[in-house]
C-alpha positions as CSV (number, residue, x, y, z in Angstrom):
1,M,-53.2,57.5,-5.2
2,Y,-56.0,55.2,-6.5
3,T,-55.4,56.2,-10.2
4,E,-51.7,55.7,-9.8
5,G,-52.2,52.3,-8.4
6,V,-54.5,51.3,-11.2
7,S,-52.0,52.5,-13.8
8,V,-49.2,50.5,-12.1
9,L,-51.3,47.3,-12.0
10,A,-52.3,47.8,-15.7
11,I,-48.6,48.1,-16.7
12,L,-47.7,45.0,-14.7
13,L,-50.6,43.0,-16.2
14,V,-49.7,43.9,-19.8
15,A,-46.0,43.3,-19.2
16,T,-46.7,39.9,-17.6
17,L,-49.0,38.8,-20.5
18,V,-46.4,39.9,-23.1
19,L,-43.7,37.9,-21.2
20,L,-45.9,34.8,-21.0
21,V,-46.4,34.9,-24.7
22,L,-42.7,35.4,-25.4
23,N,-41.8,32.7,-22.9
24,A,-44.1,30.2,-24.7
25,V,-42.5,31.1,-28.1
26,V,-38.9,30.8,-26.8
27,A,-39.7,27.6,-24.9
28,G,-41.1,26.1,-28.1
29,L,-38.0,27.0,-30.1
30,L,-35.6,25.7,-27.4
31,A,-37.6,22.5,-27.1
32,L,-37.3,22.0,-30.9
33,L,-33.7,22.9,-31.2
34,C,-32.2,21.4,-28.1
35,R,-34.5,18.3,-27.8
36,L,-35.8,19.4,-24.4
37,T,-39.4,19.2,-23.2
38,F,-41.5,22.2,-23.8
39,W,-42.8,22.4,-20.2
40,R,-39.2,22.2,-18.8
41,C,-38.2,25.2,-20.9
42,F,-41.4,27.0,-20.1
43,R,-41.0,26.6,-16.3
44,W,-37.5,28.0,-16.4
45,G,-38.7,30.9,-18.5
46,L,-41.2,31.8,-15.8
47,L,-38.4,33.4,-13.9
48,S,-38.6,36.3,-16.4
49,L,-41.9,37.2,-14.8
50,I,-40.0,38.9,-11.9
51,L,-38.7,41.5,-14.3
52,P,-41.8,43.7,-14.7
53,P,-42.4,44.4,-10.9
54,V,-38.6,44.9,-10.4
55,L,-38.3,47.3,-13.3
56,L,-41.5,49.1,-12.4
57,L,-40.5,49.6,-8.7
58,Y,-37.1,50.9,-9.9
59,G,-38.9,53.4,-12.2
60,V,-41.3,54.5,-9.5
61,L,-38.9,54.7,-6.5
62,V,-35.6,55.6,-8.1
63,E,-35.6,57.1,-11.6
64,R,-38.4,59.6,-11.3
65,N,-36.6,61.1,-8.3
66,C,-33.2,61.4,-10.0
67,Y,-33.0,64.9,-11.4
68,R,-30.5,65.3,-14.2
69,V,-29.0,68.7,-15.0
70,R,-28.2,68.8,-18.7
71,T,-26.0,71.7,-19.8
72,V,-26.5,72.9,-23.4
73,E,-24.6,75.7,-25.2
74,I,-26.4,77.7,-27.9
75,A,-23.9,79.4,-30.3
76,S,-25.3,82.2,-32.5
77,E,-23.6,84.8,-34.6
78,T,-26.5,87.2,-34.1
79,L,-26.5,87.0,-30.2
80,P,-25.7,90.5,-28.8
81,A,-22.3,90.8,-27.3
82,A,-23.8,91.8,-23.9
83,F,-25.5,88.4,-23.7
84,D,-22.4,86.2,-24.4
85,G,-22.4,83.8,-21.5
86,Y,-26.0,84.6,-20.4
87,T,-27.5,81.5,-18.7
88,L,-31.0,80.3,-18.2
89,V,-32.6,77.2,-16.7
90,Q,-35.5,75.5,-18.5
91,L,-38.1,73.5,-16.6
92,S,-41.1,71.8,-18.2
93,D,-44.1,69.5,-17.5
94,I,-44.0,69.6,-13.8
95,H,-47.4,68.0,-13.6
96,A,-47.9,68.9,-9.9
97,R,-50.2,66.0,-9.4
98,S,-47.2,63.7,-9.7
99,F,-45.6,65.4,-6.7
100,R,-48.5,65.5,-4.3
101,Y,-47.0,62.6,-2.3
102,R,-43.4,63.7,-3.1
103,V,-43.0,67.3,-2.0
104,R,-39.6,66.7,-0.6
105,S,-38.4,65.3,-3.9
106,L,-39.7,68.4,-5.6
107,E,-37.9,70.6,-3.1
108,R,-34.7,68.8,-4.0
109,A,-35.3,69.7,-7.7
110,V,-35.9,73.3,-6.8
111,D,-32.6,73.4,-4.8
112,K,-30.8,72.0,-7.8
113,V,-32.2,74.7,-10.0
114,N,-31.4,77.5,-7.6
115,A,-27.8,76.2,-7.1
116,L,-27.1,76.7,-10.8
117,G,-27.3,80.5,-10.3
118,A,-28.8,81.1,-13.7
119,D,-29.7,84.6,-14.9
120,L,-33.3,83.5,-15.8
121,I,-35.6,80.6,-15.2
122,V,-38.2,79.6,-17.8
123,F,-41.0,77.1,-17.6
124,T,-42.6,75.7,-20.8
125,G,-46.0,74.5,-19.7
126,D,-48.1,71.8,-18.0
127,L,-47.8,73.0,-14.4
128,V,-50.8,70.8,-13.5
129,T,-52.2,67.5,-14.8
130,I,-55.9,67.7,-14.0
131,G,-56.7,70.9,-12.1
132,P,-55.5,73.7,-9.8
133,V,-56.0,71.7,-6.6
134,E,-52.7,70.1,-7.3
135,L,-50.9,73.3,-6.5
136,L,-52.1,73.4,-2.8
137,K,-49.2,71.1,-1.8
138,T,-46.6,72.0,-4.4
139,A,-46.8,75.8,-4.7
140,P,-44.7,76.5,-1.6
141,A,-41.8,74.6,-3.0
142,L,-42.2,76.0,-6.5
143,S,-42.4,79.6,-5.2
144,R,-38.8,79.2,-3.9
145,L,-37.4,79.2,-7.5
146,H,-35.5,82.4,-8.0
147,A,-33.2,84.1,-10.6
148,P,-32.1,87.7,-11.1
149,D,-34.3,88.1,-14.2
150,G,-37.2,86.2,-12.7
151,V,-39.2,83.1,-13.6
152,L,-41.1,83.3,-16.9
153,S,-43.7,80.7,-17.9
154,V,-46.3,79.7,-20.4
155,L,-49.3,77.4,-20.5
156,G,-49.3,73.8,-21.7
157,N,-52.3,71.8,-22.8
158,H,-53.0,70.4,-19.4
159,D,-53.1,73.8,-17.8
160,Y,-56.4,74.5,-19.6
161,C,-57.9,71.8,-17.4
162,P,-59.7,69.9,-20.2
163,Y,-59.2,66.6,-18.4
164,M,-61.3,67.3,-15.3
165,P,-63.9,64.5,-14.9
166,G,-67.4,65.8,-15.9
167,A,-66.2,69.4,-16.3
168,R,-68.0,71.7,-18.6
169,R,-66.5,74.6,-20.6
170,R,-67.3,77.1,-17.9
171,A,-65.8,75.0,-15.2
172,N,-62.6,74.5,-17.3
173,L,-62.3,78.2,-17.8
174,D,-62.7,78.9,-14.1
175,S,-60.1,76.2,-13.3
176,L,-57.7,77.7,-15.9
177,A,-58.1,81.2,-14.3
178,L,-57.3,79.6,-10.9
179,V,-54.2,77.9,-12.3
180,E,-53.1,81.3,-13.7
181,D,-53.7,83.0,-10.4
182,R,-51.8,80.5,-8.4
183,E,-48.9,80.5,-10.8
184,R,-48.6,84.3,-10.4
185,A,-49.0,84.0,-6.7
186,M,-45.8,81.8,-6.7
187,G,-44.0,84.8,-8.1
188,W,-43.9,83.5,-11.7
189,D,-44.4,85.9,-14.6
190,L,-47.0,84.1,-16.8
191,L,-46.8,85.1,-20.5
192,L,-50.1,84.9,-22.3
193,N,-49.2,85.7,-25.8
194,E,-46.8,88.3,-24.4
195,N,-43.1,89.1,-24.2
196,R,-40.6,90.5,-21.8
197,L,-37.5,92.5,-22.8
198,I,-34.2,92.1,-20.9
199,A,-31.6,94.8,-21.4
200,R,-27.9,94.6,-21.0
201,S,-25.4,97.4,-21.9
202,G,-27.7,98.7,-24.7
203,D,-28.5,95.2,-26.1
204,T,-31.9,93.5,-25.8
205,L,-33.0,89.9,-25.3
206,A,-36.7,89.2,-25.9
207,V,-38.4,86.3,-24.2
208,V,-41.6,85.6,-26.2
209,G,-44.3,83.4,-24.6
210,V,-47.3,81.9,-26.5
211,E,-50.3,80.1,-25.1
212,N,-50.5,76.5,-26.3
213,I,-50.4,75.8,-30.0
214,S,-50.6,72.2,-31.1
215,A,-50.9,70.4,-34.4
216,S,-53.3,67.9,-32.8
217,P,-57.0,69.0,-32.6
218,A,-57.1,67.0,-29.3
219,F,-55.2,69.8,-27.6
220,P,-56.3,73.4,-27.0
221,S,-54.6,75.9,-29.3
222,T,-55.1,79.5,-28.2
223,G,-51.7,80.9,-29.0
224,D,-51.0,84.0,-31.1
225,L,-47.4,84.2,-32.1
226,A,-47.7,87.6,-33.9
227,K,-49.3,89.1,-30.8
228,A,-46.7,87.6,-28.6
229,M,-43.8,89.0,-30.7
230,A,-45.2,92.6,-30.9
231,G,-42.6,95.1,-29.9
232,T,-39.6,92.7,-30.1
233,E,-38.3,93.9,-33.5
234,G,-34.5,94.0,-33.5
235,A,-34.2,92.0,-30.3
236,W,-32.6,88.5,-30.1
237,R,-35.7,86.3,-29.4
238,I,-36.2,83.2,-27.3
239,L,-39.6,81.6,-27.8
240,L,-41.4,79.6,-25.1
241,S,-43.9,77.3,-26.7
242,H,-45.1,74.2,-25.0
243,D,-45.6,71.9,-28.0
244,P,-42.6,71.4,-30.4
245,T,-45.0,70.9,-33.4
246,H,-45.5,74.6,-33.2
247,W,-41.8,75.2,-34.1
248,E,-42.1,72.8,-37.0
249,R,-45.2,74.4,-38.5
250,D,-44.9,78.1,-37.8
251,V,-41.4,79.1,-36.6
252,V,-38.4,77.4,-38.4
253,G,-37.7,79.1,-41.7
254,K,-40.5,81.5,-41.2
255,E,-39.8,83.7,-38.1
256,D,-36.7,85.4,-36.8
257,I,-36.5,83.4,-33.7
258,P,-33.0,81.9,-33.0
259,L,-34.1,79.7,-30.1
260,T,-37.3,78.0,-29.2
261,L,-37.8,76.1,-25.9
262,S,-40.6,73.4,-25.7
263,G,-41.6,70.4,-23.6
264,H,-44.8,68.3,-23.9
265,T,-43.4,64.9,-25.1
266,H,-41.9,63.6,-21.9
267,A,-39.8,61.4,-24.2
268,A,-42.7,59.0,-23.3
269,Q,-41.0,58.6,-19.9
270,V,-39.2,55.7,-21.5
271,S,-35.9,55.5,-23.4
272,L,-33.6,52.8,-24.7
273,F,-30.1,53.8,-23.5
274,G,-31.0,57.5,-24.2
275,L,-31.0,56.8,-28.0
276,W,-34.6,55.9,-28.8
277,T,-37.9,56.8,-27.2
278,P,-41.5,55.8,-28.1
279,S,-42.3,59.5,-28.4
280,S,-40.3,59.5,-31.7
281,L,-43.2,57.6,-33.2
282,I,-45.4,60.6,-32.7
283,Y,-43.2,63.6,-32.6
284,L,-40.4,64.4,-35.1
285,H,-38.7,66.6,-32.5
286,N,-39.2,64.7,-29.2
287,H,-36.3,65.3,-26.9
288,G,-33.0,67.2,-26.8
289,L,-31.5,69.8,-29.1
290,Y,-32.3,70.3,-32.8
291,K,-31.0,72.8,-35.3
292,E,-32.5,73.6,-38.7
293,Q,-31.8,76.6,-41.0
294,G,-29.7,78.2,-38.3
295,Q,-32.5,78.1,-35.7
296,Y,-32.5,76.0,-32.5
297,L,-35.2,74.0,-30.8
298,Y,-34.7,72.4,-27.4
299,V,-37.3,69.9,-26.1
300,N,-37.1,69.3,-22.4
301,I,-38.5,65.9,-21.3
302,G,-40.1,67.2,-18.2
303,L,-39.9,67.0,-14.4
304,G,-43.2,65.1,-13.7
305,E,-45.3,62.3,-15.1
306,T,-48.8,61.8,-16.5
307,I,-49.9,58.3,-17.7
308,F,-47.9,56.2,-15.4
309,P,-45.8,57.2,-12.3
310,A,-42.4,56.0,-13.4
311,R,-39.5,56.7,-15.7
312,F,-37.1,54.3,-17.4
313,C,-33.8,55.7,-18.7
314,A,-35.6,59.1,-19.2
315,V,-34.9,60.8,-15.8
316,P,-36.5,64.1,-15.0
317,E,-34.7,67.0,-16.7
318,I,-33.3,70.4,-15.6
319,T,-31.9,72.1,-18.7
320,H,-29.0,74.6,-18.0
321,I,-28.7,76.7,-21.2
322,V,-25.6,78.9,-21.9
323,L,-25.8,81.4,-24.7
324,R,-22.6,82.0,-26.7
325,R,-21.8,84.6,-29.3
326,K,-20.3,82.8,-32.3
327,S,-17.6,84.7,-33.9
């Protein structure tokens, strides 16, 4: 709670300072153009200082608890006929720490997922933010996720627990093992450079899961795509890979993987009318659906938060994916 309070105060302070500077600039221009006194214009402009706390409260109390179900259709000529109409739900970046005081909100998200009645649920990494202790309160809710073909998951960069204060490598490895154990205890099938085959009427769908692979050296990269795909030859593949930069570097135009599902970016938890997000300054593929060379990538903007406990026009996402055979 302390760290969240500090981040909220920091955001308010920065926003207030920015508005003070802008207010001074605008007041000076108005005074010059309208022949008014600077201080009169400046005093009226001080009303703008109520915007940061109002917007932040809205982002904390409202938007991060509004779960949007986004339905996406993936049409492919190579999709086996038996999987025409197959549905899956993608969740990503739960960051259980962000729900430690909002378990009921998380339960609502779980209910929304289960109500979709998808054939399969997949999770594309970052179950925790700092360490496995976050799952003590949230695991009971997450264990209620269910689908006929199960819940398949992969690791994200935070799941390796590299951000634990004062932790050494051995402690990080122990914490990672505990995260993995608790994830499996929830009934999730964690794919560590592995795959699972789903059969329907003689056709096969392969869900391939890699450990985290990132372009940035700041994040752990332990994934092995070749190992994860072993034994999936001839199957229609869905790749679960936390960081979308992996798709850019190693998948599109290089591997026979029609659909990749990623997360990681959060869309920076901020969006301008759903059209632009600061994450686009860092990530080429940062939110939503992309198609290149006949291959699809979907980037889910996540369910939880990390840097600050709020969202603005980037509400938590539950992605409902429908596979269609394109004739």
